[in-house]
DSSP file (Angstrom, degrees, kcal/mol; ACC not computed):
  #  RESIDUE AA STRUCTURE BP1 BP2  ACC     N-H-->O    O-->H-N    N-H-->O    O-->H-N    TCO  KAPPA ALPHA  PHI   PSI    X-CA   Y-CA   Z-CA
    1    1 A M              0   0    0      0, 0.0     2,-0.1     0, 0.0     0, 0.0   0.000 360.0 360.0 360.0 131.3    0.0    0.0    0.0
    2    2 A W        -     0   0    0     11,-0.1    11,-0.4     1,-0.0     2,-0.3  -0.418 360.0-177.1 -72.4 147.3    1.3    3.4   -0.9
    3    3 A Y        -     0   0    0      9,-0.1     2,-0.3    65,-0.1     9,-0.2  -0.954  19.9-136.0-145.7 163.0    1.8    5.8    1.9
    4    4 A A  E     -A   11   0A   0      7,-3.2     7,-2.8    -2,-0.3     2,-0.5  -0.861   8.0-146.2-116.2 151.6    2.8    9.4    2.7
    5    5 A V  E     +A   10   0A   0     -2,-0.3     2,-0.5     5,-0.2     5,-0.2  -0.960  26.0 171.5-117.5 111.2    5.1   10.8    5.5
    6    6 A I  E >  S-A    9   0A   0      3,-2.5     3,-2.1    -2,-0.5    -2,-0.0  -0.982  70.8 -17.3-124.9 123.3    3.9   14.2    6.7
    7    7 A D  T 3  S-     0   0    0     -2,-0.5    -1,-0.1     1,-0.3     3,-0.1   0.853 128.4 -53.9  52.5  38.9    5.3   15.9    9.7
    8    8 A G  T 3  S+     0   0    0      1,-0.2     2,-0.4    -3,-0.0    -1,-0.3   0.521 115.1 113.5  76.4   7.8    6.8   12.5   10.8
    9    9 A Q  E <   -A    6   0A   0     -3,-2.1    -3,-2.5    88,-0.1     2,-0.4  -0.880  67.8-119.8-114.3 147.4    3.4   10.7   10.7
   10   10 A I  E     +AB   5  96A   0     86,-0.5    86,-2.8    -2,-0.4     2,-0.3  -0.672  35.2 177.7 -84.0 131.5    2.3    8.0    8.3
   11   11 A W  E     +AB   4  95A   0     -7,-2.8    -7,-3.2    -2,-0.4     2,-0.3  -0.947   5.9 171.6-127.5 149.4   -0.7    8.8    6.1
   12   12 A F  E     - B   0  94A   0     82,-1.9    82,-2.8    -2,-0.3     2,-0.3  -0.960  23.3-129.0-145.2 167.3   -2.5    6.8    3.4
   13   13 A E  E     + B   0  93A   0    -11,-0.4     2,-0.3    -2,-0.3    80,-0.2  -0.882  25.3 172.2-118.4 154.1   -5.7    7.2    1.4
   14   14 A T  E     - B   0  92A   0     78,-2.1    78,-2.6    -2,-0.3     2,-0.1  -0.975  44.6 -77.9-150.5 160.2   -8.4    4.7    0.9
   15   15 A K  E >   - B   0  91A   0     -2,-0.3     3,-2.0    76,-0.2     6,-0.4  -0.418  42.9-125.4 -61.1 136.5  -11.9    4.6   -0.6
   16   16 A A  T 3  S+     0   0    0     74,-2.7    -1,-0.1     1,-0.3    75,-0.1   0.817 109.3  36.6 -53.0 -36.0  -14.4    6.2    1.7
   17   17 A R  T 3  S+     0   0    0     73,-0.4    -1,-0.3     4,-0.1    -2,-0.1   0.170  89.1 128.4-109.2  21.6  -16.6    3.2    1.7
   18   18 A S  S <> S-     0   0    0     -3,-2.0     4,-2.3     1,-0.1     5,-0.1  -0.257  72.7-113.2 -67.8 161.3  -13.9    0.5    1.6
   19   19 A Q  H  > S+     0   0    0      1,-0.2     4,-2.9     2,-0.2     5,-0.2   0.848 119.4  59.0 -61.0 -35.1  -13.9   -2.4    4.0
   20   20 A K  H  > S+     0   0    0      2,-0.2     4,-2.5     1,-0.2    -1,-0.2   0.922 107.8  43.7 -58.4 -48.6  -10.7   -0.9    5.4
   21   21 A A  H  > S+     0   0    0     -6,-0.4     4,-2.0     2,-0.2    -2,-0.2   0.897 113.3  51.8 -65.1 -40.3  -12.5    2.4    6.2
   22   22 A V  H  X S+     0   0    0     -4,-2.3     4,-1.6     2,-0.2    -2,-0.2   0.946 111.8  47.1 -61.5 -48.2  -15.5    0.5    7.6
   23   23 A N  H  X S+     0   0    0     -4,-2.9     4,-2.8     1,-0.2    -2,-0.2   0.902 111.9  49.7 -61.4 -43.8  -13.2   -1.6    9.9
   24   24 A L  H  < S+     0   0    0     -4,-2.5    -1,-0.2     1,-0.2    -2,-0.2   0.835 109.3  51.5 -68.3 -29.3  -11.2    1.5   11.1
   25   25 A R  H  < S+     0   0    0     -4,-2.0    -1,-0.2     1,-0.2     3,-0.2   0.846 115.2  44.3 -72.5 -31.2  -14.5    3.4   11.9
   26   26 A R  H  < S+     0   0    0     -4,-1.6     2,-0.3     1,-0.3    -2,-0.2   0.887 138.1   3.5 -75.8 -43.9  -15.5    0.3   14.0
   27   27 A N     <  -     0   0    0     -4,-2.8    -1,-0.3    -5,-0.1    -2,-0.1  -0.906  64.7-161.7-148.8 110.3  -12.2   -0.2   15.7
   28   28 A N        +     0   0    0     -2,-0.3    24,-2.4    -3,-0.2     2,-0.2   0.316  50.4 122.9 -86.3  10.3   -9.4    2.4   15.0
   29   29 A R  E     +C   51   0A   0     22,-0.2     2,-0.3    20,-0.0    22,-0.3  -0.511  41.3 177.5 -66.0 140.4   -6.5    0.1   16.2
   30   30 A I  E     -C   50   0A   0     20,-2.2    20,-2.3    -2,-0.2     2,-0.4  -0.997  26.7-165.9-147.4 148.2   -4.0   -0.3   13.4
   31   31 A T  E     -C   49   0A   0     -2,-0.3     2,-0.4    18,-0.2    18,-0.2  -0.997  12.6-175.9-129.9 131.6   -0.6   -1.9   12.6
   32   32 A V  E     -C   48   0A   0     16,-2.5    16,-3.2    -2,-0.4     2,-0.4  -0.972   3.7-168.5-124.7 147.0    1.4   -0.9    9.5
   33   33 A M  E     -C   47   0A   0     -2,-0.4     2,-0.4    14,-0.2    14,-0.2  -0.988  12.6-167.1-136.7 142.8    4.6   -2.5    8.4
   34   34 A V  E     +C   46   0A   0     12,-2.3    12,-2.4    -2,-0.4     2,-0.3  -0.999  19.5 176.3-125.3 126.3    7.2   -1.7    5.8
   35   35 A E  E     -C   45   0A   0     -2,-0.4     2,-0.3    10,-0.2    10,-0.2  -0.965   9.9-174.5-136.0 151.1    9.8   -4.4    5.0
   36   36 A D  E     +C   44   0A   0      8,-3.0     8,-2.1    -2,-0.3     2,-0.1  -0.961  37.0  75.1-138.6 154.6   12.6   -4.8    2.5
   37   37 A G        -     0   0    0     -2,-0.3     6,-0.1     6,-0.2     3,-0.1  -0.090  52.1-135.4 119.2 145.3   15.0   -7.6    1.5
   38   38 A H  S    S+     0   0    0      1,-0.1     2,-0.3    -2,-0.1    -1,-0.1   0.653  86.2  39.8-105.4 -20.4   14.7  -10.8   -0.6
   39   39 A T  S >> S-     0   0    0     77,-0.1     3,-2.4     1,-0.1     4,-0.6  -0.904  89.5-105.5-127.4 160.4   16.4  -13.3    1.7
   40   40 A Y  G >4 S+     0   0    0     -2,-0.3     3,-0.9     1,-0.3    66,-0.1   0.820 118.2  55.7 -53.7 -36.6   16.4  -13.8    5.4
   41   41 A D  G 34 S+     0   0    0      1,-0.2    -1,-0.3    71,-0.1    68,-0.2   0.579 111.7  43.2 -73.1 -10.9   19.9  -12.3    5.8
   42   42 A T  G <4 S+     0   0    0     -3,-2.4    -1,-0.2    64,-0.1    -2,-0.2   0.326  83.3 125.3-116.5   4.5   18.9   -9.0    4.1
   43   43 A L    <<  +     0   0    0     -3,-0.9    63,-3.1    -4,-0.6    64,-0.4  -0.420  26.6 158.6 -69.3 139.0   15.5   -8.5    5.8
   44   44 A R  E     +CD  36 105A   0     -8,-2.1    -8,-3.0    61,-0.3     2,-0.3  -0.976   8.0 133.1-154.5 149.0   14.9   -5.2    7.4
   45   45 A G  E     -CD  35 104A   0     59,-2.5    59,-2.1    -2,-0.3     2,-0.4  -0.997  38.7-117.2-179.0-179.3   11.7   -3.3    8.4
   46   46 A V  E     -CD  34 103A   0    -12,-2.4   -12,-2.3    -2,-0.3     2,-0.5  -0.994  13.5-159.9-140.9 143.9    9.6   -1.4   10.8
   47   47 A S  E     -CD  33 102A   0     55,-3.2    55,-2.2    -2,-0.4     2,-0.5  -0.994  10.3-162.5-126.3 125.6    6.2   -2.2   12.3
   48   48 A L  E     -CD  32 101A   0    -16,-3.2   -16,-2.5    -2,-0.5     2,-0.4  -0.938   4.2-168.7-113.5 128.5    4.1    0.7   13.8
   49   49 A E  E     +CD  31 100A   0     51,-2.7    50,-3.4    -2,-0.5    51,-2.0  -0.925  35.8  86.9-112.3 139.8    1.2    0.1   16.2
   50   50 A G  E     -CD  30  98A   0    -20,-2.3   -20,-2.2    -2,-0.4     2,-0.3  -0.868  69.7 -45.9 176.4-142.3   -1.3    2.6   17.2
   51   51 A T  E     -CD  29  97A   0     46,-1.9    46,-3.5    -2,-0.3     2,-0.4  -0.890  39.1-139.0-124.0 154.5   -4.6    4.2   16.2
   52   52 A A  E     - D   0  96A   0    -24,-2.4     2,-0.5    -2,-0.3    44,-0.2  -0.898   7.3-159.5-113.2 144.9   -5.9    5.5   13.0
   53   53 A E  E     - D   0  95A   0     42,-2.4    42,-2.6    -2,-0.4     2,-0.5  -0.980  15.0-139.7-124.7 120.6   -7.9    8.7   12.4
   54   54 A I  E     - D   0  94A   0     -2,-0.5     2,-0.5    40,-0.2    40,-0.2  -0.651  20.1-162.6 -76.2 124.7  -10.0    9.0    9.3
   55   55 A V  E     + D   0  93A   0     38,-3.4    38,-2.5    -2,-0.5    -2,-0.0  -0.938  19.3 179.1-118.2 123.4   -9.7   12.5    8.0
   56   56 A E        +     0   0    0     -2,-0.5     2,-0.2    36,-0.2    -1,-0.1   0.368  38.9 129.1-103.9   4.3  -12.3   13.8    5.4
   57   57 A D     >  -     0   0    0      1,-0.2     4,-2.6    36,-0.1     5,-0.2  -0.438  54.8-144.9 -64.5 124.4  -10.8   17.4    5.1
   58   58 A A  H  > S+     0   0    0     -2,-0.2     4,-2.4     1,-0.2    -1,-0.2   0.869  96.3  52.2 -64.8 -36.7  -10.3   18.1    1.5
   59   59 A D  H  > S+     0   0    0      2,-0.2     4,-2.1     1,-0.2    -1,-0.2   0.927 112.3  44.1 -66.2 -42.9   -7.1   20.1    2.0
   60   60 A L  H  > S+     0   0    0      2,-0.2     4,-2.4     1,-0.2    -2,-0.2   0.919 111.8  53.8 -67.3 -41.5   -5.4   17.4    4.1
   61   61 A L  H  X S+     0   0    0     -4,-2.6     4,-2.6     1,-0.2    -1,-0.2   0.912 108.7  49.1 -59.4 -42.6   -6.5   14.8    1.6
   62   62 A W  H  X S+     0   0    0     -4,-2.4     4,-2.6    -5,-0.2    -1,-0.2   0.915 109.4  52.4 -61.4 -41.9   -4.9   16.8   -1.2
   63   63 A Q  H  X S+     0   0    0     -4,-2.1     4,-2.1     1,-0.2    -2,-0.2   0.895 110.6  47.4 -59.7 -43.3   -1.7   17.1    0.8
   64   64 A V  H  X S+     0   0    0     -4,-2.4     4,-2.8     2,-0.2    -1,-0.2   0.931 111.8  51.5 -61.9 -46.6   -1.6   13.4    1.3
   65   65 A G  H  X S+     0   0    0     -4,-2.6     4,-2.5     1,-0.2    -2,-0.2   0.914 111.4  45.6 -59.4 -46.7   -2.3   12.8   -2.4
   66   66 A V  H  X S+     0   0    0     -4,-2.6     4,-2.5     2,-0.2    -1,-0.2   0.891 112.9  50.7 -65.5 -38.9    0.5   15.1   -3.6
   67   67 A N  H  X S+     0   0    0     -4,-2.1     4,-2.1    -5,-0.2    -2,-0.2   0.911 113.1  45.7 -67.9 -40.5    2.9   13.6   -1.1
   68   68 A I  H  X S+     0   0    0     -4,-2.8     4,-1.8     2,-0.2     5,-0.2   0.908 111.5  52.9 -66.0 -39.7    2.0   10.0   -2.2
   69   69 A W  H  X>S+     0   0    0     -4,-2.5     4,-2.9     1,-0.2     5,-0.7   0.944 112.9  43.9 -59.0 -50.1    2.3   11.1   -5.9
   70   70 A E  H  X5S+     0   0    0     -4,-2.5     4,-0.7     3,-0.2    -1,-0.2   0.842 109.9  56.2 -66.6 -34.1    5.8   12.6   -5.3
   71   71 A R  H  <5S+     0   0    0     -4,-2.1    -1,-0.2    -5,-0.2    -2,-0.2   0.877 125.1  19.6 -63.5 -37.9    7.0    9.6   -3.3
   72   72 A Y  H  <5S+     0   0    0     -4,-1.8    -2,-0.2     2,-0.2    -1,-0.2   0.627 134.9  30.6-111.3 -15.0    6.2    7.1   -6.0
   73   73 A N  H  <5S-     0   0    0     -4,-2.9    -3,-0.2     1,-0.3    -2,-0.1   0.565 103.1-107.3-121.7 -16.7    6.0    9.0   -9.3
   74   74 A G     << -     0   0    0     -5,-0.7    -1,-0.3    -4,-0.7    -2,-0.2  -0.600  67.5  -5.2 113.3-178.7    8.3   12.0   -9.0
   75   75 A P        -     0   0    0      0, 0.0     2,-0.4     0, 0.0    -4,-0.0  -0.124  66.9-128.9 -53.8 140.2    7.9   15.8   -8.6
   76   76 A Y        +     0   0    0    -10,-0.1     2,-0.3     3,-0.0   -10,-0.0  -0.727  27.8 179.2 -91.4 139.0    4.3   17.1   -8.6
   77   77 A T    >   -     0   0    0     -2,-0.4     3,-2.4     1,-0.0     4,-0.2  -0.939  42.5-104.9-133.2 157.9    3.5   20.0  -10.9
   78   78 A E  G >  S+     0   0    0     -2,-0.3     3,-1.8     1,-0.3    -1,-0.0   0.787 116.1  65.6 -57.0 -29.6    0.1   21.7  -11.5
   79   79 A D  G 3  S+     0   0    0      1,-0.3    -1,-0.3     2,-0.1     4,-0.2   0.668  95.7  59.0 -69.6 -11.5   -0.4   20.0  -14.8
   80   80 A L  G X> S+     0   0    0     -3,-2.4     4,-1.8     1,-0.2     3,-1.1   0.480  75.1 104.0 -87.9  -3.7   -0.6   16.7  -12.9
   81   81 A S  H <> S+     0   0    0     -3,-1.8     4,-2.9     1,-0.3     5,-0.2   0.847  74.1  55.2 -48.9 -43.8   -3.6   18.0  -10.9
   82   82 A P  H 3> S+     0   0    0      0, 0.0     4,-2.1     0, 0.0    -1,-0.3   0.860 106.7  51.4 -63.5 -31.8   -6.2   16.0  -12.8
   83   83 A L  H <> S+     0   0    0     -3,-1.1     4,-2.4     2,-0.2    -2,-0.2   0.930 111.9  45.8 -67.7 -43.9   -4.3   12.7  -12.1
   84   84 A V  H  X S+     0   0    0     -4,-1.8     4,-1.8     2,-0.2    -1,-0.2   0.911 111.2  53.1 -61.3 -41.8   -4.1   13.4   -8.4
   85   85 A E  H  < S+     0   0    0     -4,-2.9     4,-0.5     1,-0.2    -1,-0.2   0.909 110.8  47.0 -60.2 -42.8   -7.8   14.4   -8.4
   86   86 A F  H >< S+     0   0    0     -4,-2.1     3,-1.1    -5,-0.2    -1,-0.2   0.924 109.7  53.4 -62.4 -43.7   -8.6   11.1  -10.1
   87   87 A M  H 3< S+     0   0    0     -4,-2.4    -1,-0.2     1,-0.3    -2,-0.2   0.829 114.1  42.6 -63.5 -32.8   -6.5    9.2   -7.6
   88   88 A L  T >< S+     0   0    0     -4,-1.8     3,-1.6    -5,-0.2    -1,-0.3   0.385  79.8 134.0-100.5   5.5   -8.4   10.9   -4.6
   89   89 A H  T <  S-     0   0    0     -3,-1.1     3,-0.1    -4,-0.5    -3,-0.1  -0.374  85.6  -5.2 -60.0 127.6  -11.9   10.6   -6.0
   90   90 A K  T 3  S+     0   0    0      1,-0.2   -74,-2.7   -75,-0.1   -73,-0.4   0.820 110.4 128.1  58.0  35.5  -14.3    9.2   -3.3
   91   91 A R  E <   -B   15   0A   0     -3,-1.6     2,-0.3   -76,-0.3   -76,-0.2  -0.817  45.7-153.1-121.7 161.4  -11.4    8.7   -0.9
   92   92 A V  E     -B   14   0A   0    -78,-2.6   -78,-2.1    -2,-0.3     2,-0.3  -0.882  21.1-118.9-124.9 159.5  -10.5    9.7    2.6
   93   93 A A  E     -BD  13  55A   0    -38,-2.5   -38,-3.4    -2,-0.3     2,-0.4  -0.717  21.2-156.4 -94.5 149.6   -7.1   10.2    4.3
   94   94 A V  E     -BD  12  54A   0    -82,-2.8   -82,-1.9    -2,-0.3     2,-0.4  -0.992   2.2-158.3-128.3 127.2   -6.1    8.1    7.2
   95   95 A R  E     -BD  11  53A   0    -42,-2.6   -42,-2.4    -2,-0.4     2,-0.6  -0.886  11.2-142.4-103.6 134.4   -3.4    9.3    9.8
   96   96 A V  E     -BD  10  52A   0    -86,-2.8     2,-0.9    -2,-0.4   -86,-0.5  -0.862   6.9-159.2 -95.1 119.2   -1.6    6.7   11.8
   97   97 A D  E     - D   0  51A   0    -46,-3.5   -46,-1.9    -2,-0.6     2,-0.2  -0.855  22.2-142.6-100.3 102.1   -1.0    7.9   15.4
   98   98 A T  E     + D   0  50A   0     -2,-0.9   -48,-0.3   -48,-0.2     3,-0.1  -0.448  34.5 164.5 -78.1 133.8    1.9    5.7   16.4
   99   99 A E  E    S+     0   0A   0    -50,-3.4     2,-0.3     1,-0.3   -49,-0.2   0.616  70.5  26.2-113.7 -26.2    2.1    4.3   20.0
  100  100 A R  E     - D   0  49A   0    -51,-2.0   -51,-2.7     2,-0.0     2,-0.4  -0.998  61.4-162.9-144.7 138.3    4.7    1.5   19.5
  101  101 A V  E     - D   0  48A   0     -2,-0.3     2,-0.4   -53,-0.2   -53,-0.2  -0.965   6.7-179.3-121.6 134.5    7.6    1.0   17.1
  102  102 A R  E     + D   0  47A   0    -55,-2.2   -55,-3.2    -2,-0.4     2,-0.3  -0.998  10.2 176.2-127.6 138.5    9.4   -2.3   16.4
  103  103 A S  E     - D   0  46A   0     -2,-0.4     2,-0.3   -57,-0.2   -57,-0.2  -0.967   9.3-172.4-140.3 158.3   12.2   -2.6   13.9
  104  104 A W  E     - D   0  45A   0    -59,-2.1   -59,-2.5    -2,-0.3     2,-0.2  -0.982  10.3-173.0-149.1 153.5   14.6   -5.2   12.7
  105  105 A D  E >   - D   0  44A   0     -2,-0.3     3,-1.9   -61,-0.3   -61,-0.3  -0.703   2.4-174.7-151.4  89.8   17.7   -5.3   10.4
  106  106 A H  G >  S+     0   0    0    -63,-3.1     3,-1.6     1,-0.3     5,-0.5   0.651  78.9  77.5 -63.0 -15.7   19.0   -8.8    9.7
  107  107 A R  G >  S+     0   0    0    -64,-0.4     3,-0.8     1,-0.3    -1,-0.3   0.797  89.9  57.1 -60.7 -28.4   22.0   -7.3    7.8
  108  108 A K  G <  S+     0   0    0     -3,-1.9    -1,-0.3     1,-0.2    -2,-0.2   0.484  85.3  81.9 -83.3  -1.8   23.5   -6.5   11.2
  109  109 A L  G <  S-     0   0    0     -3,-1.6    -1,-0.2   -68,-0.2    -2,-0.1   0.590  94.9-128.5 -82.4  -9.1   23.4  -10.2   12.3
  110  110 A G    <   +     0   0    0     -3,-0.8     2,-0.1    -4,-0.2    -2,-0.1   0.801  49.2 161.3  72.6  24.6   26.6  -11.0   10.5
  111  111 A M        -     0   0    0     -5,-0.5    -1,-0.2   -70,-0.2     3,-0.1  -0.427  46.2-103.3 -81.1 153.5   25.1  -14.0    8.7
  112  112 A D        -     0   0    0      1,-0.1    -1,-0.1    -2,-0.1   -71,-0.1  -0.455  55.3 -86.7 -65.8 149.9   26.7  -15.5    5.6
  113  113 A P        -     0   0    0      0, 0.0    -1,-0.1     0, 0.0   -73,-0.0  -0.312  41.1-140.8 -60.9 140.9   24.8  -14.5    2.5
  114  114 A I        -     0   0    0     -3,-0.1   -72,-0.0     3,-0.0   -73,-0.0  -0.892  20.1-118.8-104.1 129.9   21.8  -16.8    1.7
  115  115 A P        -     0   0    0      0, 0.0     2,-0.3     0, 0.0    -1,-0.0  -0.398  27.6-111.4 -69.6 149.6   21.2  -17.6   -2.0
  116  116 A L        +     0   0    0    -77,-0.1     2,-0.2     5,-0.1   -77,-0.1  -0.634  52.2 162.7 -76.8 130.9   17.9  -16.5   -3.4
  117  117 A G        +     0   0    0     -2,-0.3     3,-0.2     4,-0.0     2,-0.1  -0.740  14.6  81.2-142.1-176.2   15.8  -19.6   -4.2
  118  118 A G  S >  S-     0   0    0     -2,-0.2     3,-1.3     1,-0.2     4,-0.3  -0.109  86.0 -68.8  92.5 164.6   12.3  -20.7   -4.9
  119  119 A S  T 3  S+     0   0    0      1,-0.3     3,-0.2     2,-0.1    -1,-0.2   0.669 130.2  46.2 -68.8 -17.8   10.1  -20.7   -8.0
  120  120 A T  T >  S+     0   0    0     -3,-0.2     3,-1.6     1,-0.1     4,-0.3   0.396  81.2  98.6-103.6   2.2    9.8  -16.9   -8.2
  121  121 A A  G X  S+     0   0    0     -3,-1.3     3,-1.5     1,-0.3    -1,-0.1   0.828  74.6  62.8 -58.6 -35.9   13.5  -16.0   -7.6
  122  122 A E  G 3  S+     0   0    0     -4,-0.3    -1,-0.3     1,-0.3    -2,-0.1   0.721 100.2  55.6 -65.1 -20.1   14.1  -15.5  -11.2
  123  123 A F  G <         0   0    0     -3,-1.6    -1,-0.3     1,-0.2    -2,-0.2   0.509 360.0 360.0 -90.2  -4.2   11.6  -12.6  -11.2
  124  124 A L    <         0   0    0     -3,-1.5    -1,-0.2    -4,-0.3    -2,-0.1   0.420 360.0 360.0 -88.0 360.0   13.2  -10.5   -8.5
């Protein structure tokens, strides 16, 4: 899932009537995780636990949308406005208020390199 980092907080957008939004309105506890690495010896990541707040403010949603656009597509310019508008149609922003952070970095374990294997290895 694509995400934004604004003022040190994780934000993402989702359809206003998605199951994700329904679930967060019912129970706002959330865990988000970002992980990188293809083999056990190269895994690293962070897991954030906390609460989520659904934000329907149009200006904040736009800020989240532009931040996500720039994070994954490159610099935003005004001529890209229709694309960001399309991306945000019928969506809400979700802010993650982090209460607990867990992180790991297996590169620091000093393990011998593990060869990449399995049937999908050739596609990585």
